[in-house]
ROFINU-240116 format. One record per residue (C-alpha): y, z, x. Coordinates in steps of 0.05 Angstrom, whole numbers, plus 32768, in hexadecimal, padded with zeros to 4 digits. Example, Ala and Ser with C-alpha at 12.3 -4.5 7.8 and 13.67 -1.06 7.14 Angstrom:
residues 2
7FA6809C80F6;7FEB808F8111;
***
This chain:
residues 573
80127D5F8261;80437D618227;80597D9E8202;807A7D9781BE;80A17DD381A4;80BA7DDA815C;80DD7E1E8159;80F17E418119;811E7E7F811A;813B7EA680E2;81637ED4810C;81907EA2812E;819B7E578135;81617E39815D;81667E038190;81377DCA817C;81117DAB81B5;80E97D708197;80C57D6281D8;80C57D778221;809B7D68825D;80797D9C8287;80AC7D9382C0;80E77D9C828F;80C47DDA8274;80BE7DF682BB;81067DE782CA;811D7E0A828C;80EF7E478293;80FC7E5582DC;81437E7482D4;81277EA182A1;80E37EB782BE;80F37EB18308;80BC7ECF8332;80A07EFA82FB;80547EFD82EE;80387ECB82BE;80257EFD8289;801A7EDD8245;80497F0B821E;80807F058253;807A7EB98254;807D7EB68208;80B87EE68202;80DF7EC08239;80D07E7E8216;80E47E9B81D4;81277EB381EC;81347E758214;81277E4681DC;81447E6B81A1;817C7E9681BC;819A7E7381F9;81C97E3B81E6;81C57DFB820E;81D07DDF8240;81967DFA8268;819B7E0482B2;81807DC882D8;81717DF08318;81287DFB8326;81227E3A8350;80D87E3D8356;809D7E168340;807A7E308302;80327E1582F4;80137E2182B1;7FC97E2682AF;7FA17E1A8270;7F967E638267;7FE17E70826B;7FED7E3A8237;7FBA7E598207;7FDA7E9D8211;80207E7F8208;80117E5D81C7;7FDE7E8681A4;7FF67EC981B6;7FBD7EFA81BF;7FE67F3A81BB;7FF07F508170;803A7F63817A;804C7F1F8196;80217EFB8161;804B7F1F812C;808A7F06814D;806F7EBF814E;805C7EC38105;809F7EDD80EF;80CF7EB48119;80B17E758138;807A7E428134;80647E1C8172;803D7DDF816F;801E7DCC81B1;80007D8781BF;7FDA7D818200;7FCC7D3B8218;7FA87D3F825C;7F707D198280;7F547D5682A3;7F307D97828D;7F6F7DAE8268;7F4A7D9E8228;7F227DDF822F;7F4A7E0481F9;7F1F7E2C81CB;7F217E098186;7F057E458161;7F3A7E73817E;7F727E41816A;7F597E3D8123;7F547E8A811E;7F9B7E938139;7FB77E5C810C;7F967E7F80D0;7FB87EC080E1;7FFB7E9D80E5;7FF97E7080A8;7FF97E8A8062;7FC07E808031;7FD27E4A7FFE;7F977E557FCE;7FC27E787F9A;7FED7E3C7F93;7FB27E127F7D;7F997E487F50;7FDC7E557F2D;7FF07E0E7F25;7FA77DFC7F11;7FA57DC07F3F;7F597DBE7F3E;7F557DB27EF4;7F587D6B7ED9;7F8E7D567EAA;7F7C7D337E69;7F9C7CF27E7F;7F857CCB7E42;7FA37CFB7E0F;7FE27D017E36;7FEB7CB67E3B;7FDC7CAD7DF0;80107CE27DDF;80447CC17E0A;80367C7E7DEA;803E7C9B7DA6;807F7CBC7DBC;80997C7A7DD8;80877C567D98;80AC7C8A7D6C;80E97C847D96;80ED7C377D97;80DE7C317D4D;81057C697D2F;813B7C827D5F;81507C477D8B;81677C187D4F;81987C4F7D36;81AF7C5B7D80;81BE7C127D8C;81DE7C057D47;82137C3D7D51;82187C387D9E;82057C7E7DAC;82027C727DF7;824D7C677DF9;825F7CAB7DDC;82847CCE7E14;82637D127E08;82397D437E2F;81F87D297E10;81B57D3E7E2F;81987CFA7E2E;81D47CC97E28;82087CC27E60;82417C927E6D;82267C4F7E86;81DE7C5E7E6F;81BB7C3A7E37;817F7C5F7E1C;81477C367DFC;813D7C057E34;810C7C0D7E6F;81367C487E89;81247C707E4B;80D97C5E7E51;80DE7C767E98;80FD7CB87E81;80C87CC17E4B;808E7CB57E7A;80AF7CDA7EB6;80907D1C7ECF;80B57D5D7ECB;80EB7D637EFF;80F47DA17F2B;813A7DA37F4C;81497DCC7F8B;81937DE17F94;81B67E127FC2;81DC7E1A8003;81C57DF88043;818A7E10806B;81717E448039;812A7E278037;812A7DF27FFF;81087DBD8028;80D87DF38046;80C67E0A8001;80B17DC37FEB;80897DBB802A;80677DFC801B;80577DEA7FD1;803B7DA77FE4;80197DBC8025;803E7D8C8051;80407DB78090;80337D9080CE;802B7D4F80A8;80517D1080BA;80737D108076;808C7D588075;80D67D628063;80FF7D6E80A0;81187DB780A4;81437DDD80D5;81787E1480DA;81B07DE180D7;81C27DB7809B;81897D86809D;81847D678057;81BD7D35804C;81997D0C8015;817F7D177FD0;81337D137FDA;81057D057FA0;80BD7D197FB0;808F7CF67F7E;80477CE07F76;802F7C9D7F92;7FEE7C7C7FA4;80017C7C7FEE;80317C9E801B;80727C768020;80BE7C7E8020;80E87C5C7FE9;81307C4C7FF4;81637C607FC1;81787C1A7FB0;812F7C0A7FA1;81287C477F75;81667C347F4E;81507BEB7F44;81097BFD7F30;810A7BFC7EE3;80C77C237EDF;80EA7C607EFB;811D7C8D7ED9;81517C887F12;81737C487EFC;81B27C6C7EE2;81C07C857F28;81DF7C427F39;821E7C597F17;822C7C887F50;82357C4E7F82;82117C307FBD;82297C687FEB;81FF7C9A7FC4;81C37C6C7FBF;81C17C6C800B;81BD7CB88006;81837CB47FD4;81397CB07FED;80F87CB67FCC;80B67CCC7FEC;80767CB87FCA;80347CD97FDD;7FF17CE57FBA;7FF07D307FA8;7FD27D557F6E;80107D7C7F5F;803C7D3F7F62;80117D1E7F2D;80307D537EFD;80747D607F17;80AC7D417F41;80D57D687F75;811E7D587F86;813B7D747FC6;81867D737FCB;81BA7D798002;81CF7DC18012;82127DD77FFA;82437DDD8032;82817E03801D;82AD7DEB8058;82A57DA28048;82CE7D7F8015;82A77D597FDE;82CA7D167FEC;82AD7D178033;82687D0D8018;827B7CC68004;82617CCC7FBD;826D7CFA7F80;82407D327F94;824B7D5E7F58;82417D247F27;81FF7D137F47;81EA7D5C7F44;81FC7D5C7EFA;81CF7D1E7EEF;81937D417F0D;81A37D857EEB;81A47D627EA7;815F7D457EB4;813F7D7F7ED7;810A7DA97EB4;810F7DE17EE7;81477DF17F16;813D7E1C7F56;817D7E377F72;81697E517FB7;81917E847FE1;817E7EAA8021;81987EED803A;81CC7ECE8066;81ED7E9E8034;82027EC87FF9;824C7EB37FF8;82657E887FBD;82967E517FCE;82B67E1B7FA4;827E7DEA7FA8;824A7E1D7F94;82777E377F5A;827E7DEF7F42;82317DE97F43;82287E247F18;825B7E097EE6;822F7DCD7EE1;81F37DF87ED5;82137E197E97;81E77E107E5B;81AB7E097E86;819E7E537E95;81587E517E77;81437E1E7EAB;81627E417EE7;81397E6A7F17;815F7E8D7F50;81387E967F90;814A7EC67FC8;81227EA68000;81107EC18047;810B7F07802B;80DA7F1C8060;810F7F168095;812F7F588079;81147F9F8077;810E7FBC8031;814F7FE18032;81777FA58047;81517F798015;81697FA77FDC;81B27FA17FF6;81AD7F547FFA;818F7F517FB3;81C97F787F98;81FB7F4E7FBF;81DB7F0F7FA3;81E67F277F5A;822C7F3D7F6A;823D7EF67F85;821C7ED27F4A;82347EFF7F11;82777EDB7F06;82537E987F06;821B7EA37ED3;823C7EB77E92;81FE7EC97E69;81E77F087E47;81A57F0C7E6C;81A47F087EB7;817C7ED07ED5;813A7EDC7EF7;813E7EE37F42;80FF7ED87F6C;80FD7EFC7FAF;80CC7EE27FE1;80C37EB5801D;80AD7E6D800B;80947E4D8049;804F7E428068;804E7E7C809A;80387EC3808C;80687EF98078;80887F2080AF;80677F6480C1;807D7FA4809F;809A7F818061;808A7F848018;80527F518019;80337F617FD5;80777F5D7FB4;80877F1A7FD3;80417EFE7FBE;804B7F157F76;808F7EF67F74;80737EB57F8E;803A7EB47F5B;806D7EC17F23;80987E877F39;805A7E597F3C;80497E6E7EF5;808E7E597EDF;80837E177EFF;803F7E117EDF;805B7E1E7E9C;808A7DE27EA3;80507DB67EBA;80247DCE7E7E;805A7DC27E4A;80757D7F7E67;805E7D577E29;80797D8A7DF6;80BC7D8A7E1C;80C07D3E7E18;80B47D3C7DCF;80E87D737DC4;81187D4B7DF0;810F7D0A7DC7;81167D317D86;81567D537D9F;81707D0E7DB4;815D7CF27D6E;81847D2A7D4C;81C37D1B7D75;81BD7CD07D66;81B67CE07D1C;81F47D0D7D1D;821C7CD87D41;82077CA37D0F;821B7CCF7CD5;825F7CDB7CF3;826D7C937D02;82587C837CBB;82887CB77CA0;82C17C9A7CCB;82B37C537CB2;82B07C6A7C69;82F17C917C6F;83137C557C90;83007C277C57;83157C597C23;835C7C617C40;83677C197C4D;83917BF27C1A;83AC7BAC7C1A;83F07BBE7C3C;83D27BF27C6C;83D27BE87CB8;83897BF27CCF;839D7C0D7D12;83C97C417CF7;83997C577CC1;835F7C617CF0;838A7C837D24;83A07CB77CF0;83567CC27CE0;833E7CC87D29;83797CF57D3D;836E7D267D05;83277D227CEA;832A7D647CC9;83607D4B7C99;832E7D1A7C7E;82F27D497C80;82CA7D1F7CAF;82A17D577CD1;82A37D857C94;82857D4F7C67;824A7D467C97;823D7D917C95;82407D927C4A;82147D577C3B;81DF7D5C7C71;81B77D927C94;81DE7D8B7CD6;81F07DCC7CF9;82397DD57D0A;82237DE97D50;82057DA27D5A;82447D7E7D4B;82657D5A7D86;82AB7D627D9D;82DF7D3F7D70;83037D257DAA;82C87CFE7DC2;82CF7CD07D86;83167CC07D97;82FD7CA47DD8;82C17C847DB6;82EB7C5E7D82;831B7C4B7DB9;82E67C237DD7;82C07C0C7D98;82E67BEF7D5C;82D67C137D1A;82CE7BCF7CF9;82937BC07D25;82677BF47D03;82437BF07CC1;823A7C2A7C92;81F47C4B7C8F;81E87C307C49;81EC7BEA7C66;81BB7BF97C9F;817D7BEA7C73;814E7BB07C6F;81137B9F7C41;80DF7B9D7C79;80FB7BD17CA9;81167C057C7B;81557C2D7C85;81697C477CCC;817B7C8B7CB0;81387C947C8E;81127C807CCB;81357CAE7CFB;81317CE97CC8;80E77CDE7CC1;80DE7CDE7D0C;81067D1E7D13;80E77D457CD9;80A07D297CD8;80867CFA7D0E;809E7D207D4C;80897D677D31;80477D497D1D;803D7D2C7D64;804F7D707D80;801F7D947D53;7FE67D647D65;7FEF7D747DAD;7FF17DC07DA3;7FB37DBD7D78;7F8C7D8F7DA6;7F867D557D77;7F8A7D0B7D8A;7FD37CF97D88;7FC87CAF7D83;7FDB7CB27D38;800B7CE17D19;7FFB7D087CDB;802F7CDE7CB4;80067C9E7CC5;7FC37CBF7CB5;7FD47CE57C75;801A7CD27C63;80577CFF7C69;80637D0C7C21;80A87CFE7C03;80D57CD77C2E;81187CF67C42;814F7CE07C12;81847CB37C2D;81C57CCF7C12;81EA7C917C2C;81C17C5B7C0B;81DF7C3B7BCF;81B07C377B94;
***
């Protein structure tokens, strides 16, 4: 006979016993129970205290022989008394596998299912809120993505390559050092699903929350959880035709995915990156990323890779960011403070979660809620406070005598936020590409202005390096940025940092760029006209066709014409 125990405790650190034989169980229980009667509640309480609250090593002395009958096992695991069942639901789950060759198989199946239903939480509201039963319009979605990819490659990418936008050392949303947009990595990003990122201290319930949302409890591929720091890798849970694990080096080398840029963080990081593919209705619409817990007493260099830089990469690509806390980990250290600095500017995507709320009574929960805001107030410098969801996100029922209705409403509200991201995934991608096109256009206009000013200031006896150094060091003297604001409809809030172009032209010679007026051809037209047409007409028309339910295979520009073409102020007549 084999007993397999998987204890979970929210009150103290449990001792994990992955497997034990009947004789080992007897030896460990004898010092606790002694000659007491084999009452079901006494057996359970003794086992609970022994496994969860007594540190190892256990006493190897066997005082008496304790025999467990099938009825005792049934009483021990599926507690018949309501008080003890509540203790089980709130603090521990015990999974018992009985492998015998004699009449020990006489356990009542109906009673097992009834007790399990009383312990586990109903998940029907997850499918209803996320609308997992409804079918997506896969054809229309694929057609819109194909149209979006065509607009990018024909109108935005040529300008991006001509003026080397990817080498601009600036905090762009879609362009990073060492990354070239426009190749297969960009197609992977355009076709990728919305990303939901889980951040927070260690052992606050991030992995348990993913297991709960995906219904992975007691399955071979559930994320490992425990009271100690358990997640040491960045785990990407995504959709696949079959269940399999994908190594980080494979994910980075696969050009069909959007994780190729992660190679720049080194091989040590790729060993800490793992992907899990599984066929799941929710994963057809969204991708989850589980991150290592923040440990304040560990130096960053001990991780072996730039942890904050990797977090920044995922933060910049995440559509929704869950920052998870629990009542026992509200302190803010250096690593968590650095994380919130990286989240600056993403406040609209952040959802703060106070998990394991049913482990506290109502009065203590109010105090913990206030303490959480007190700790986070210096880190979130925005006018409106972020939304905090208070609940318990795991598969087991809420603890007795807690605010069950409140926790349920908070959970449904969080699921509605997640559903909004899923429903608006195509609109967000179009807005993402349009925002990227606006930044590429501004960059091209600025480079064109630098080139034009350089040619105007050059004379036969001038030193090119000194002339251009003067322009780069003091662009306001030559009205570089002011002229862009005066001649175009560019907002001053969209202009990049001036110092970024000092680094940019330190890598790229100004003589390697042509002016915008020279970037025209008889067959292909002008680059500036094409990118302006995409920004002002094609992408908004594609977005409008999606919102109105029309077929997005053709934009309104191609069907009826876009009217007057935007005037190229830099083209020589």
